[in-house]
PAKE-858529 format. One line per 10 residues: number of its first residue (from 0); their letters; for each residue x, y, z of C-alpha. Coordinates in nm, 3 decimals. Example, Ala and Ser with C-alpha at 12.3 -4.5 7.8 and 13.67 -1.06 7.14 Angstrom:
<nodes>
0) as) 1.230,-0.450,0.780; 1.367,-0.106,0.714
</nodes>
This chain:
<nodes>
0) mplsrwstqd) 2.431,-1.138,1.507; 2.236,-1.360,1.319; 1.912,-1.216,1.413; 1.680,-1.041,1.145; 1.417,-0.951,1.376; 1.522,-0.726,1.740; 1.336,-0.763,2.066; 1.396,-0.561,2.294; 1.565,-0.791,2.532; 1.806,-0.909,2.285
10) laaqvrqsgl) 1.928,-0.553,2.222; 1.958,-0.535,2.624; 2.131,-0.812,2.588; 2.398,-0.695,2.296; 2.481,-0.351,2.428; 2.601,-0.478,2.778; 2.823,-0.727,2.578; 2.967,-0.495,2.376; 3.040,-0.286,2.677; 2.866,-0.006,2.628
20) vasisgitvw) 2.650,0.001,2.969; 2.751,-0.234,3.273; 2.350,-0.266,3.262; 2.041,-0.192,3.155; 1.680,-0.350,3.143; 1.474,-0.466,2.824; 1.212,-0.210,2.968; 1.458,0.021,2.928; 1.570,0.021,2.632; 1.181,-0.018,2.531
30) rwlhedairp) 1.162,0.346,2.655; 1.421,0.481,2.481; 1.295,0.310,2.148; 0.939,0.442,2.210; 1.036,0.778,2.255; 1.216,0.842,1.944; 0.962,0.648,1.730; 1.205,0.355,1.658; 1.077,0.016,1.612; 1.358,-0.259,1.497
40) wqhrcwifpr) 1.134,-0.541,1.547; 0.868,-0.392,1.258; 0.940,-0.403,0.914; 0.699,-0.329,0.590; 0.746,-0.423,0.228; 0.780,-0.186,-0.069; 0.864,-0.188,-0.413; 1.038,0.065,-0.664; 0.789,0.147,-0.929; 0.913,0.000,-1.279
50) dpdfgekasr) 0.672,0.096,-1.511; 0.822,0.407,-1.729; 0.496,0.598,-1.757; 0.404,0.500,-1.372; 0.345,0.902,-1.339; 0.107,0.945,-1.633; -0.050,0.635,-1.554; -0.101,0.726,-1.241; -0.218,1.118,-1.266; -0.496,1.033,-1.455
60) ildlyeriwd) -0.666,0.819,-1.198; -0.573,1.068,-0.930; -0.775,1.320,-1.190; -1.077,1.093,-1.238; -1.096,1.047,-0.849; -1.116,1.426,-0.879; -1.384,1.405,-1.158; -1.141,1.575,-1.372; -1.023,1.335,-1.719; -0.786,1.538,-2.005
70) gqplkddefv) -0.768,1.876,-1.800; -1.147,1.904,-1.805; -1.408,1.872,-1.517; -1.642,1.575,-1.569; -2.011,1.614,-1.632; -2.294,1.514,-1.422; -2.339,1.224,-1.633; -1.985,1.100,-1.623; -1.935,0.820,-1.399; -1.604,0.644,-1.236
80) lsadektslq) -1.578,0.250,-1.104; -1.334,0.109,-0.997; -1.290,-0.220,-1.075; -1.094,-0.591,-0.989; -1.115,-0.975,-0.878; -1.053,-1.113,-0.487; -0.947,-1.449,-0.605; -0.922,-1.775,-0.454; -1.165,-1.721,-0.184; -1.223,-2.128,0.023
90) arrrkhqtlp) -1.487,-2.210,0.185; -1.324,-2.369,0.469; -1.585,-2.579,0.720; -1.415,-2.638,1.056; -1.386,-3.003,1.157; -1.584,-2.898,1.458; -1.771,-2.633,1.534; -1.644,-2.327,1.612; -1.761,-2.162,1.942; -1.850,-1.826,1.972
100) trpgeamkve) -1.751,-1.557,2.248; -1.797,-1.572,2.632; -1.769,-1.346,2.886; -1.334,-1.325,2.968; -1.315,-1.582,2.686; -1.222,-1.526,2.294; -1.443,-1.680,1.991; -1.254,-2.021,1.927; -1.207,-2.144,1.586; -1.095,-2.534,1.535
110) heytrcgawa) -0.753,-2.514,1.286; -0.842,-2.804,1.068; -1.085,-2.751,0.835; -1.228,-2.947,0.496; -1.179,-2.756,0.179; -1.492,-2.684,0.016; -1.453,-2.488,-0.318; -1.339,-2.135,-0.408; -1.522,-1.865,-0.557; -1.318,-1.540,-0.760
120) ylaaldvhra) -1.528,-1.238,-0.652; -1.529,-0.979,-0.900; -1.635,-0.639,-0.786; -1.686,-0.266,-0.911; -1.712,0.017,-0.680; -1.841,0.349,-0.833; -1.564,0.589,-0.635; -1.838,0.897,-0.623; -2.157,0.722,-0.543; -2.076,0.450,-0.312
130) klfgrcekkn) -2.259,0.221,-0.516; -2.127,-0.130,-0.601; -2.139,-0.381,-0.841; -2.047,-0.789,-0.701; -2.074,-1.171,-0.832; -1.933,-1.455,-0.756; -1.745,-1.662,-1.035; -1.594,-2.026,-1.029; -1.297,-1.913,-1.197; -1.126,-1.491,-1.328
140) gikpfdrlvd) -1.102,-1.434,-1.688; -1.267,-1.246,-1.949; -1.595,-1.384,-1.972; -1.689,-1.337,-1.609; -1.478,-0.985,-1.609; -1.735,-0.927,-1.875; -2.052,-1.037,-1.718; -1.933,-0.780,-1.425; -1.921,-0.511,-1.682; -2.248,-0.625,-1.798
150) damtqppyne) -2.351,-0.579,-1.477; -2.342,-0.196,-1.458; -2.341,-0.106,-1.770; -2.710,-0.166,-1.857; -2.869,-0.082,-1.513; -2.937,0.290,-1.509; -2.751,0.563,-1.501; -2.475,0.392,-1.687; -2.684,0.259,-1.946; -2.760,0.638,-2.042
160) arrvfwivdn) -2.411,0.773,-1.946; -2.215,1.034,-2.155; -1.918,0.820,-2.021; -1.821,0.581,-1.815; -1.477,0.495,-1.648; -1.322,0.160,-1.576; -1.021,0.173,-1.368; -0.857,-0.154,-1.387; -0.512,-0.347,-1.291; -0.321,-0.542,-1.556
170) gsshrghaca) -0.482,-0.869,-1.487; -0.467,-1.049,-1.830; -0.911,-1.009,-1.848; -0.883,-0.666,-1.871; -0.548,-0.511,-2.001; -0.410,-0.366,-2.333; -0.600,-0.222,-2.650; -0.759,-0.586,-2.697; -0.961,-0.562,-2.393; -1.012,-0.156,-2.419
180) trlrakyprl) -1.170,-0.254,-2.814; -1.371,-0.502,-2.697; -1.564,-0.313,-2.449; -1.611,-0.051,-2.631; -1.779,-0.234,-2.944; -2.030,-0.312,-2.667; -2.054,-0.005,-2.498; -1.950,0.271,-2.661; -1.935,0.522,-2.385; -1.732,0.325,-2.217
190) vlvngpihas) -1.388,0.417,-2.132; -1.073,0.176,-1.951; -0.787,0.294,-1.774; -0.498,0.077,-1.714; -0.314,0.195,-1.382; 0.031,0.101,-1.361; 0.173,-0.234,-1.292; 0.229,-0.275,-0.898; 0.020,-0.013,-0.839; -0.326,-0.173,-0.648
200) wlnqveiyfs) -0.318,0.101,-0.398; -0.437,0.373,-0.686; -0.748,0.176,-0.711; -1.005,0.232,-0.464; -1.216,-0.144,-0.485; -0.910,-0.241,-0.273; -0.962,-0.044,-0.009; -1.364,-0.248,-0.008; -1.154,-0.569,-0.065; -0.992,-0.460,0.285
210) ilqrkaltpn) -1.297,-0.418,0.460; -1.489,-0.716,0.326; -1.200,-0.917,0.463; -1.208,-0.775,0.782; -1.540,-0.794,0.835; -1.733,-1.085,0.652; -1.457,-1.337,0.577; -1.253,-1.334,0.936; -1.248,-1.616,1.056; -1.289,-1.831,0.727
220) dfsslealqq) -1.619,-2.059,0.859; -1.822,-2.132,0.606; -2.038,-2.459,0.507; -2.036,-2.463,0.157; -1.992,-2.263,-0.104; -2.379,-2.150,-0.133; -2.307,-2.037,0.203; -1.999,-1.842,0.131; -2.165,-1.661,-0.197; -2.417,-1.591,0.094
230) rligfqhyye) -2.189,-1.399,0.316; -2.015,-1.210,-0.006; -2.347,-1.068,-0.188; -2.507,-1.009,0.157; -2.228,-0.791,0.296; -2.203,-0.632,-0.037; -2.603,-0.486,-0.026; -2.501,-0.441,0.374; -2.194,-0.237,0.278; -2.392,-0.038,0.041
240) riakpfqwkf) -2.669,0.090,0.274; -2.402,0.236,0.519; -2.158,0.320,0.270; -2.015,0.672,0.175; -1.753,0.768,-0.102; -1.390,0.737,0.051; -1.211,1.062,0.117; -0.908,0.983,-0.119; -0.661,1.284,-0.044; -0.359,1.168,-0.207
250) trddltrlle) -0.333,1.382,-0.545; -0.127,1.440,-0.828; 0.075,1.720,-0.679; 0.136,1.420,-0.396; 0.223,1.219,-0.621; 0.495,1.411,-0.781; 0.688,1.524,-0.505; 0.670,1.097,-0.428; 0.809,1.034,-0.749; 1.078,1.283,-0.737
260) kiplaa) 1.243,1.107,-0.405; 1.306,0.799,-0.566; 1.466,0.667,-0.872; 1.223,0.458,-1.155; 1.361,0.089,-1.098; 1.541,-0.027,-1.433
</nodes>
């Protein structure tokens, strides 16, 4: 069949045509599939871990979430920040005014819009204190990332901390030995921790980005870049007042069991 996604009506027609049954409805097919938890119309994307050191790099991050480093518990004056950037956040000014919700009617957002520019939003989350640092930049890169680091590392308690661990991905502005050396030259207590490639799900700040997207940026209807910036920073301050640390439950043991099930892709 030239189908990549099946509806219950497609399935009902196919089984009738194949002679499996003389008559059946799409509702019956749906009921059977629902009882068996099978959803042939749904799909999820996934990717094999390709980093040969995936387990080691991921385990270091998972240990930090449990306040452990090199097998030793962290001290009270040691902190863990999860950082990344959310790029190309456009300010879209709708060509007609958005109409608010009314009884029995959803909000109406004009499809056409004018682009008013875009921000790169850089943020760092203290995973154990739910403290946030964030800033809007015209683009991402080494200097914007270093300014985010300055925002955090010059404030208490991080400016006097024993160590501050920065969990980051492998973006060009914060990866490798060169970046670690650059940052430690300015902040000797800073420890850069790069995750494996294709493992953004290990970075807790991505959870905050997801909340930000749902609660503050949808629908995208901003009259200017300044209005978008006010929303981004305003939501950051709002969230900080109500937030609690995420209850991260995926541990090193869970990772080991997962990696035993799947081979590393070549």
